[in-house]
N, C-alpha and C positions, 0 to 999 in steps of 0.2 A: 870696174867691178860691179857697180850697181847698188841698188838699194836692197839690203837684206830683208827688210820688213815686207816687201812685196814679192819676194822670191817664191814664196809658197802660196801665192794667191791672196795674200793679205788676211789670212784667217788666224793669225797668231801662231801658236806653237805647232809646228808641223802641218799647218794648213787644215786642221780639223776642228778648231775652236775648242774652248774649254780645256785646253791642254791635251786634246786628243781623247778625252774620256766622256764626252757628252752623251752620245747614244749608248756607248758601252756601259756607262755608269747606271743608266736607267735600266738597261737590259739585265745587268747583274742584280740590281735591286729587285726587279720582278722575279728573277730566277730564285733568289734566296727567300723571298716571301712565299713563292710556290713550294719550295722545299719545306719550309716551316709549316705551312698549312697542310701539306701531305703528311708530315710527321704527326701533327695534332689529329688529323683524321684517322690515321692508322692506330694511334694510341687509344683514342676513344672507341674505335670499332672493337679492338681487342679487349678493352676494359669492359665493354658492355657484355661480351660473351662470358667473361669471368663472373660478373655480378649477377647475371640472369641465369647462370647455370647452363647456358647453351651447349657448352662442350662437355660438362660434367654429367649431364643427363644421359648422353649416349654412352659414356664410359660406364655408368651405373648399370645400364641395361646389358652391356657386354659382360660385366661381372656377374650379374644375375643369371644370364644364360650359361656362363661357364660353371657356376655353382650347380645349376640344374643338370648340366651335362655330366658333371663329375658325380652326381648322385648325392650331393650334400643336402639338397632340399627336394621335397616331393612336388608333385604337380599342383597341389592345393596351395602350398607356400609360394611356389613360383607365380601362379596366377594372382595371388593376393599382393605380392610385392610388385609385380608388374603393373597392376592397377594403381598402386600407391605411387610408383615412379611416373606413370603417365598422367597422374593427377585426376583420375576418374573416380 
């Protein structure tokens, strides 16, 4: 029958060393670290838009244009509020 220890090249379990999880373990660790870092990046990117008003500013201008188009405000009010929203 022979020596079972050397049957798989003498590398231990299945011939891959470390129970067959050596490189796969490192690869999975790198994969999960990448997923976590991507999640943190996306969370911070979206949070910065909310805090700085990056998305709200565009919506405010849309509402202002709609109010002007419906005749709720006149040209003078529109221009004044537009300058306020643009920060000028």
